[in-house]
Phi, psi and omega in degrees: 000125182271177181102176186249137170286115184252354178188158172229134168251132178256132185246165175289153177305131174063020182243153176241002180286138181300122174294144180306328184273011177282346181303322175299314179293328178294316178295316179300324179283326174300311178298323180294309184305311182296328188282347187206102187287353176279344184270153173233158181263138175240124181255123173239114177274137180249159173205165180268179182270357180276155177077194182292114181301318188293314179295323177294321178298317179304310180297323171301319184289312178299331173296314180298324175298314179304321182294314182305313182298315179303306180305310181304318181292335176279349184112005177278128181298140185302319181297351181251013181238125177239142179258134171266158176299131178309142182249149178264138177274170172292143184284346179263005181278166178297149184304314180299334174289342174275353186234042176244161164240123173270138182254112180239143178251127184206172181255119175239151179293000000 
């Protein structure tokens, strides 16, 4: 996937509620989208390999949806937000990286 990662939102363990410290990433995303009408936002939820893979993927998807809803509430048009299939992190990475949603700015058809 091309484009730049412009933000990350880190979630609490087993939670999909948007954390209080997500505001900066959301505001940065809003500014970037408003600055370039050709760009779209791609949201990628991540999870680790422990536990039930299907439940982990569902949780990663719910986290990405929470970020999408927050961006829409800030005024980002729904047709400029794309959700990617949840991705699994490497087993040896930091635990919080498995509980993140990456926000990428890209040009999509």
